[in-house]
MARVEX-177607 format. One record per residue (C-alpha): residue number from 1; residue in three letters; x, y, z. Coordinates in steps of 0.1 Angstrom, whole numbers, always signed. Layout:
N
{pos = NUM	code = ALA	xx = X	yy = Y	zz = Z}
...
//
This chain:
115
{pos = 1	code = MET	xx = +996	yy = +755	zz = +910}
{pos = 2	code = GLY	xx = +964	yy = +761	zz = +941}
{pos = 3	code = GLY	xx = +984	yy = +785	zz = +961}
{pos = 4	code = ASP	xx = +987	yy = +824	zz = +967}
{pos = 5	code = GLY	xx = +1021	yy = +825	zz = +953}
{pos = 6	code = TYR	xx = +1049	yy = +801	zz = +941}
{pos = 7	code = LEU	xx = +1085	yy = +805	zz = +945}
{pos = 8	code = ALA	xx = +1117	yy = +785	zz = +929}
{pos = 9	code = SER	xx = +1151	yy = +787	zz = +929}
{pos = 10	code = THR	xx = +1182	yy = +770	zz = +907}
{pos = 11	code = SER	xx = +1208	yy = +779	zz = +932}
{pos = 12	code = THR	xx = +1215	yy = +754	zz = +957}
{pos = 13	code = GLN	xx = +1232	yy = +784	zz = +984}
{pos = 14	code = SER	xx = +1206	yy = +792	zz = +1009}
{pos = 15	code = ARG	xx = +1217	yy = +833	zz = +1015}
{pos = 16	code = LYS	xx = +1192	yy = +850	zz = +1032}
{pos = 17	code = ASP	xx = +1209	yy = +882	zz = +1023}
{pos = 18	code = VAL	xx = +1203	yy = +876	zz = +988}
{pos = 19	code = TRP	xx = +1173	yy = +897	zz = +968}
{pos = 20	code = LEU	xx = +1163	yy = +869	zz = +938}
{pos = 21	code = ILE	xx = +1143	yy = +891	zz = +911}
{pos = 22	code = ASP	xx = +1118	yy = +866	zz = +899}
{pos = 23	code = SER	xx = +1097	yy = +879	zz = +867}
{pos = 24	code = ASP	xx = +1065	yy = +855	zz = +879}
{pos = 25	code = ALA	xx = +1061	yy = +867	zz = +916}
{pos = 26	code = SER	xx = +1035	yy = +892	zz = +924}
{pos = 27	code = PHE	xx = +1044	yy = +901	zz = +957}
{pos = 28	code = TYR	xx = +1083	yy = +910	zz = +977}
{pos = 29	code = MET	xx = +1090	yy = +878	zz = +1001}
{pos = 30	code = THR	xx = +1114	yy = +876	zz = +1028}
{pos = 31	code = PRO	xx = +1125	yy = +856	zz = +1062}
{pos = 32	code = GLN	xx = +1143	yy = +884	zz = +1071}
{pos = 33	code = MET	xx = +1115	yy = +906	zz = +1101}
{pos = 34	code = GLU	xx = +1141	yy = +926	zz = +1113}
{pos = 35	code = TRP	xx = +1143	yy = +943	zz = +1077}
{pos = 36	code = PHE	xx = +1108	yy = +955	zz = +1080}
{pos = 37	code = CYS	xx = +1105	yy = +994	zz = +1092}
{pos = 38	code = GLU	xx = +1069	yy = +992	zz = +1094}
{pos = 39	code = TYR	xx = +1054	yy = +959	zz = +1105}
{pos = 40	code = GLU	xx = +1020	yy = +936	zz = +1108}
{pos = 41	code = LYS	xx = +1012	yy = +907	zz = +1117}
{pos = 42	code = GLN	xx = +984	yy = +887	zz = +1096}
{pos = 43	code = ASN	xx = +971	yy = +853	zz = +1092}
{pos = 44	code = GLY	xx = +981	yy = +850	zz = +1057}
{pos = 45	code = GLY	xx = +983	yy = +832	zz = +1023}
{pos = 46	code = TYR	xx = +1004	yy = +799	zz = +1016}
{pos = 47	code = PHE	xx = +1027	yy = +797	zz = +996}
{pos = 48	code = LEU	xx = +1041	yy = +766	zz = +972}
{pos = 49	code = VAL	xx = +1083	yy = +768	zz = +976}
{pos = 50	code = GLY	xx = +1102	yy = +751	zz = +950}
{pos = 51	code = ASP	xx = +1104	yy = +722	zz = +965}
{pos = 52	code = ASP	xx = +1065	yy = +715	zz = +970}
{pos = 53	code = LEU	xx = +1062	yy = +719	zz = +1002}
{pos = 54	code = THR	xx = +1037	yy = +748	zz = +1009}
{pos = 55	code = THR	xx = +1044	yy = +779	zz = +1036}
{pos = 56	code = ASN	xx = +1023	yy = +807	zz = +1055}
{pos = 57	code = THR	xx = +1028	yy = +845	zz = +1054}
{pos = 58	code = ILE	xx = +1031	yy = +857	zz = +1089}
{pos = 59	code = GLY	xx = +1030	yy = +894	zz = +1082}
{pos = 60	code = ARG	xx = +1035	yy = +924	zz = +1057}
{pos = 61	code = GLY	xx = +1049	yy = +955	zz = +1059}
{pos = 62	code = ARG	xx = +1077	yy = +983	zz = +1046}
{pos = 63	code = GLU	xx = +1113	yy = +983	zz = +1044}
{pos = 64	code = LYS	xx = +1141	yy = +1007	zz = +1034}
{pos = 65	code = TRP	xx = +1160	yy = +1004	zz = +1004}
{pos = 66	code = LEU	xx = +1190	yy = +1020	zz = +994}
{pos = 67	code = LEU	xx = +1198	yy = +1017	zz = +961}
{pos = 68	code = LYS	xx = +1230	yy = +1016	zz = +945}
{pos = 69	code = ASP	xx = +1231	yy = +1054	zz = +931}
{pos = 70	code = GLY	xx = +1220	yy = +1063	zz = +964}
{pos = 71	code = ARG	xx = +1183	yy = +1067	zz = +966}
{pos = 72	code = ILE	xx = +1161	yy = +1054	zz = +991}
{pos = 73	code = ARG	xx = +1127	yy = +1030	zz = +985}
{pos = 74	code = THR	xx = +1104	yy = +1020	zz = +1008}
{pos = 75	code = PRO	xx = +1082	yy = +996	zz = +989}
{pos = 76	code = LEU	xx = +1049	yy = +985	zz = +1008}
{pos = 77	code = GLY	xx = +1032	yy = +951	zz = +1014}
{pos = 78	code = ILE	xx = +1061	yy = +928	zz = +1014}
{pos = 79	code = LEU	xx = +1056	yy = +896	zz = +1028}
{pos = 80	code = HIS	xx = +1071	yy = +880	zz = +1056}
{pos = 81	code = ILE	xx = +1070	yy = +839	zz = +1052}
{pos = 82	code = PRO	xx = +1099	yy = +832	zz = +1082}
{pos = 83	code = ASP	xx = +1107	yy = +793	zz = +1060}
{pos = 84	code = LEU	xx = +1118	yy = +810	zz = +1027}
{pos = 85	code = ALA	xx = +1157	yy = +805	zz = +1022}
{pos = 86	code = ARG	xx = +1158	yy = +835	zz = +998}
{pos = 87	code = ASN	xx = +1141	yy = +866	zz = +997}
{pos = 88	code = SER	xx = +1120	yy = +875	zz = +963}
{pos = 89	code = ILE	xx = +1118	yy = +907	zz = +942}
{pos = 90	code = SER	xx = +1089	yy = +911	zz = +923}
{pos = 91	code = ILE	xx = +1098	yy = +924	zz = +888}
{pos = 92	code = SER	xx = +1060	yy = +938	zz = +879}
{pos = 93	code = LYS	xx = +1063	yy = +952	zz = +915}
{pos = 94	code = MET	xx = +1094	yy = +974	zz = +906}
{pos = 95	code = ASN	xx = +1080	yy = +1005	zz = +887}
{pos = 96	code = ASN	xx = +1059	yy = +1012	zz = +920}
{pos = 97	code = VAL	xx = +1085	yy = +1026	zz = +939}
{pos = 98	code = ASP	xx = +1099	yy = +1040	zz = +905}
{pos = 99	code = VAL	xx = +1125	yy = +1013	zz = +900}
{pos = 100	code = ASN	xx = +1134	yy = +1003	zz = +865}
{pos = 101	code = ILE	xx = +1145	yy = +967	zz = +854}
{pos = 102	code = VAL	xx = +1159	yy = +963	zz = +822}
{pos = 103	code = PHE	xx = +1172	yy = +929	zz = +806}
{pos = 104	code = LYS	xx = +1197	yy = +932	zz = +778}
{pos = 105	code = LYS	xx = +1214	yy = +911	zz = +759}
{pos = 106	code = ASP	xx = +1254	yy = +906	zz = +763}
{pos = 107	code = ILE	xx = +1268	yy = +906	zz = +730}
{pos = 108	code = SER	xx = +1307	yy = +895	zz = +737}
{pos = 109	code = ASN	xx = +1293	yy = +859	zz = +749}
{pos = 110	code = GLY	xx = +1252	yy = +863	zz = +741}
{pos = 111	code = SER	xx = +1244	yy = +858	zz = +777}
{pos = 112	code = ARG	xx = +1214	yy = +876	zz = +790}
{pos = 113	code = ARG	xx = +1226	yy = +900	zz = +817}
{pos = 114	code = GLN	xx = +1210	yy = +921	zz = +845}
{pos = 115	code = TYR	xx = +1212	yy = +960	zz = +854}
//
């Protein structure tokens, strides 16, 4: 791979208000600077995005997330990568903010669902 991270998506839509759950991501990543409640600029690493282009991290910080059950979480270390088309959530980092991701098989149609 050769970069500090990699992001791929199968969606053809570019929606910057949607978070992709990424089982292989090492970081949370977003192009949305205005979402940060704490922010510091950095000359960061580079990331290989799905179309084999590289892009740079220009900052990192913390955001406030309102969960469906009303809890608020403020994960730290979210990378600001302006060239991303989508936000990416790292499953491995979700436990750091006391959120569990569970994948279950939907018996009715045999497909996988996220909760």
